[in-house]
C-alpha positions in Angstrom: 0.0 -0.4 -0.4 2.8 2.1 0.6 4.9 1.7 -2.6 1.5 2.3 -4.3 0.4 5.6 -2.6 4.3 6.9 -3.6 3.8 5.9 -7.0 0.0 7.7 -7.0 2.1 11.0 -5.4 5.4 10.3 -8.1 3.3 9.8 -10.7 1.3 13.8 -10.1 4.7 14.8 -9.7 5.4 14.1 -13.1 2.3 15.3 -14.4 3.0 18.9 -12.4 6.4 19.0 -14.6 5.2 17.8 -17.9 3.0 19.8 -18.9 3.0 19.0 -22.4 0.1 16.7 -21.3 -3.5 17.3 -22.9 -5.9 17.7 -20.4 -8.4 15.1 -21.9 -5.3 12.7 -21.1 -5.1 14.7 -17.7 -8.6 13.6 -17.0 -8.1 10.2 -18.4 -5.1 9.7 -15.7 -7.6 11.1 -12.9 -10.0 8.5 -13.5 -7.7 5.8 -13.9 -6.2 6.5 -10.5 -10.0 7.1 -8.7 -10.8 3.3 -10.4 -7.6 1.8 -9.4 -8.6 3.3 -5.5 -12.0 2.1 -5.7 -10.5 -1.7 -6.6 -8.2 -1.2 -3.8 -10.6 -0.1 -1.3 -12.8 -2.7 -2.7 -10.1 -5.4 -1.9 -9.1 -4.9 1.0 -13.4 -5.1 2.4 -13.2 -8.2 1.3 -9.7 -9.2 3.0 -10.9 -7.7 5.9 -14.6 -8.7 6.2 
């Protein structure tokens, strides 16, 4: 989980540095991150239950 959060932080830092990304690409990446976090939360709820 720590590696996942570090990946998100470094990924967002990389996006801030690189301004070539289009707005739709940023939107796609943020929605992908949202879906990944949603899947991870469901996964952890299944483990803990």
